[in-house]
N, C-alpha and C positions, 0 to 999 in steps of 0.2 A: 534713430531718434534725432529729432531736430530741435534747435533752440526755440523755446516758447516765445521769445521776443523777435529775433531776427531771422529765424528759420534756417540758420546755417547748420550743417551736420555736426553732431557732437561726437568727438573721438577721444577726448581726454577725461580720465576718471580722476576726480578730485579727492574723493574718499569713498571707500567701500566698507560698509559695516555689515556685510553679509545679508541675511534675510531676517525679517522680524515682523511680528504682527503690528497693526496700527497701534500707536502708543497710547491712545485714549480709549481703546476697546476693552474696558474693564469687564471682568467676567462675573456674572451673577451666579449664585450657588447652583441654581437649577440647570445652568449651562456648563458646569465645570467639566463634564465628561464629553462635551461636544468637541469636534475637531476645530482647530484654529487654522486660519489661513495666514501664511507668511508671504511677505512680498520683498523683493530686493530693496535694500536700503543703500543705493549707490548714487553718488552725486557726481555730475558731469560739469565741466567748465567749457563754456562756449569760447572758442579761440577768436571769434570775431568781436563780440560785445562784452566778454568776460562775465556774463551772467552764470552763476553756479545754480544748478537745478537738478531736481529729481523727476523721473517720469511719473505720469499719473497712473499708477497701478490700481489705486482705489479712488473712485470718483469723490469729489468734494462733497456731493450730496450724501454719500454713504458715511464719510468721516464726520461731517457736521450734521448728525442725525437728531431726531426729536429728543433722545435721551442723553444728549451731550452733557458731560459731567464736569466741565470746567466752568466755575463761577468766579468772575474777576473780583467780586467783593470779599472773597475769603482772605485777601491779603490787606492788612491795614496800611502797609507802606505803599501799596499800589493805589489805595484810596487817597492817601495823602498826595501822592504824585498827581493823581487825576484832579483833585480839588485845586492844586496849585496851577495846573494847566488851564483849567476853566477860568480861574481868576486872572491869569496872565492874558489869555486871549480876549476876554471881555474888556480889559483895560487897553490893550495894545491896539485893538481894531474897533474900539468904541461900539461894542455890541450892546443893544438895548432891547426894549419890548417890541421894536419894529423890525428887529433882525430875525433871521432864521438859522438854526444850527441843525445839521444832520450828521449823525454818526453812523458809520458803516461798521458792522460787527460790534454792535452796541452791547452785546452780552446781557448782563442782568441790570443794566442801568447805572453801573458803577460811576460813569463819567457824566452822563446827561443829567443826573440828579442835581449836580451843582449848577448847571445852566438853568434848570427849572427853578431852583431856589432863588435865582436872580431875576426871575420873571421873564426869561428869554424863551420864546417858542422853540421847541426842539422835537426832533423825530429820530427814533432809532430804527435801523435796518439790521435785523438779526434773524438768520435762517433757522436757528435751533429753538424748538418749542419750549424746552425746559428753561432756558435762560430768558427768552422773550416773556414768558409768563412771570418770572421774577421781576422783570423790568416793569411790567404793567402794574404789578402790585405796589411799585414805588410811584405810580402815577405817570410813567413815561410812555407816551404813545409809541407803539412799536409795530413794525410790519415784518412778518415772517417771510422773507424772500432773500435770495442771493442778489448781490449788486453787480450791475454791469450797465451797458449802454441802454438796454431795454428798460430796466428798472429806472434809470435816470430819466428817460423820456416820460415814463408814467408819473414820476414825482413832479416833474416840471408841469405836466398837464394838470396836476392836482394843486398847483400853486406853491410847491416846495423848492423853488429856486433858492440856493443856499448862499448866505454870506460867509459861513464857515462850515467846512466839513472836517470831520475827524475820523481817522482810520488808524487806530492803534493796534500794532501787532497783527495786521491782517494782510498787508501787501505781500508778505511771503507765503500766505495761505491760499492764494488764488491760482488756479491752473492757467486761466487765460488772462495774463497780466495786461495785455493790450486792451482787451475789452473792458477790464476793470478800470484802468486809468482813463480810458475813453469816456467812461461814465461820469467822471469828475469834470471833464471838459464840458459836458452837457449840463451837469447839475449846478455848477458854480455860476453865480451872478457875475457881471462883467468885471468887477473888482473884488470878487470873492476870494477867499483863501482856503486852500486845502492843506490840512496838516496830516502827515504820516509819521508814525514811529515804527521802527523795525530794528531788530538786532543787526549790528554792524559786522559785516563779514571780516573786516580787518581785526576786530576784537575776537571773533570766533577762531581765527587762525592763530593769532598771537597768544591766546590763553587756552588753546586746545579744547575749545568748547564743542566738541563733536557730539555731545549729548543733546544739543539743540537741533540735531539733524533727525527728523522723523517725517513720516508720510504726510502729516498735515502741512509741513513746510515744503512747498513746491519750489521756492526760490530762496537763494542766499545772497544778500544784497550789499553791494558797494554803492557809494555815491556816483562813481563813474558809470556804472550800469544803469542806475535809476535815472540819472540825468538824460541818458540816451532814450530810455523808454518814455519818459515824460515828454521830451521834445517831440517824439514821434506822434504824440497825441495832442499836440498844440498847447502844452503846459510848460512853464519855466519855473525853475527853482530860484527863490530869491533869498532864502535864509536856511541855515542848518545849525542845529544845536547838538552837541555831543552829550549824551545822557549816561548815567550809571545804571539805569534799569536793564534788567535781563543780561547782565554781564557786560554791558556796553552797547548802547543803542544810538541811533540818530533820530532826531526830530527834524523832518524836512518840510518846509513850507513852500507851497506852489501857488501860482495864479495863472491866468491866461497869458499866453505869449504876448498878446497885443495890449495887455493892461498897462496903463501908465502909472498905476499905483504900485507901491512896494518895489522899488528898484532893487537890483541885485546887491547883496551885502558881501562884505569881505569874508564872512564866515564860510560861504560856499567854496570860494577858491582856496581857503585855508585847509579845509578837509580834503578837497581834491588833491592839493599839493602833498598832503600827508599820505594819501593813498598811493600816489605816484612814487613818492620817496620810498615807500615800503615795497614797491615793485608790482603793485596790483594791475598796472597796465601792461604787464608782460607775463607770459605763460610760466616762466620759471617760478614765480610766486606760488603757483598752484601745484607744484611738484612734490613738496616736502611735508605735506600735512599727514599723510598716512603713517610714516614712522613715528611721529610725535604722538598720535593717538594710540598706536600700538603699545607704546611705553606706559601710557596712562592705564591701559587695560591690564597689563602685566603687574604693575604696582598695586592696583586695586585687588586683583585676584590673590596676589601673595599675602596681602593684609587679611583678607577674608579667611584664607586657608590657615594662616598662622594662628588666628584667634580660635578657629574651630579646633585645632590641635591642642590648644592649651585650655579648652573648655570655657572660654569666654562667651558671653551671650551678646548677640548683636541684633538691634532693632534699627528701624529707619524712620525718618520723618519726611512726609510730603510725597503723596502718591502722584508725582508730577510726570508728565510725558518725558521730560529729559531723564528722569530716573529710569524709566522703562527702556529707553535707548541704551543707557549705560549697562543695565542688567542683562539685556538680551545680547549686546555685543560681547560682554564678558562671559556669557553662558552661565550666569548665576541663577539657581533655581530655588524652589521652596525647600526649606531646611538649612540652607546656607545663611539666610537671614530670617529671623524668627517671624517678623511681621513688619509692616510699614503702617504708621498711623497718619491720619489726615483729618483736618477739621471739617471737610466737606461731607455732610451726611450722604450726598449722592454717591460718594466713593466707598464709604464704610460698608463692611460686610460683603465686599466683592473680592476678587483676586486680580492681581496685576496680570496684564496680557503677557504671555510667553513664560514668565518665571513662575506664575501662579502663587506668588507670595501673598498671604492674606492682608487685607486692608482693615484696620481697626480704628477705633476712637483713640485720641491721645490719652484718655484715661488709662489705657492699657499699660502705659509706661510706669505708672505708679504701682501697678499690680506686679509686674515682672521685674522691674528695676534692672534694666539691661546695663551691661558694662560699657557698651558703645552704642551711639546713636548716629547713624549715617544721615546726613542732610542731603537729600537729592536736589531740592531747589536751592542750590548754592547761591543764586543771585539774591536771595533774601535771607541769607544765613544769619546775619546780625539780628534780624527780627525774630527768627526762630530760636536762636540761642537765648535771647532775652525772655522769650515766651516759655522756654523750657529750663530756666535757671534753677528751678527746684530739683532737677535731676542731679545737680552737683552734690546734693545732700548725701547720696549714696555713692558718690565718686564716679558717676558716668562721665565719659569723654565723648566729644563730638568728632565726627569724621567728615571730610569732604574729599572727593576724588579729583576734582577739576578746579584749577588748571593742573594741579599735581596733588598727590596724596598728602593730606595734612590731618594730624590728630591733635586735638587741643581741648 
């Protein structure tokens, strides 16, 4: 296996989570007895550029299929985050009716709706038919295609040179990261700005967030590695923000290397300095992650088994991909957790991949009144606890497994 950026041979295993089915491959009732395909969930670190990555065992076109079940608008906190981003970009870069905004991986229009409300022409690029349809229903023009240099050339030919591009939580999802970033070099106007948000590898390691490792995420990103990849495509980073989203993310703003607008800000060097201080520029940093995640697995399993022995009932909330990674790595199956509930109708009445735990409407909580509710999307746990505050009436307690087991 070679590094997807610099093509150096990969020899160091950063994390080995065994084998698992793709985390968003929810099982419909009619397919419950079909065989599931499991793929290695092993992350490698490139000793040359420090990009952490998984091999492409299942193509991105198979993972991001027409019936893709993740809809961004299901999270109220994420909608608020997106609205604030739109307002900030419009103000900072003086976007108006003469500007053009293109979002890559625009999902169900969760972000572009706020640019549209301000009268700014916008276009979504979204390969999954299910979410693209939802975006069009919001009035967002959307093209169902994967993004790269070829798509960027087609957009330029159609008059969609962009003053702002947004790519939230997608940079980690692309197998050909060079072609993907190369597309932004083509698509951006001369002084255009490209915004990327992605989970920060430093936070993943520090807070044991191994459940964000799954087959959709081909790369695990530090600013050190992203700056190298961007520079190779003729782009330069001029600003970085540290965000709380997804357990700790970076928002990275880029422009053309030869653009005189938007000089480099101190924020870039501040984050790079923090990464180097943590040791991310040396291979020793990538050696100690496996023992930490093994402890999380053991603690979580001990909790589940202890509650089963005492007859306590356990449900879960949020049929999230990260929850599926946790369940499959821990070997938890149907019967150990009664069910998981989720607001998304697209996930309800399915089974989780691997564990086969049933997915139900949140109304099920009021019927069964479980003793414990495990929150899989721990990154929005405050939102979920507030949403489920009524469960305190029968004494339910919440549980998160990461960064460490917590019952509250």
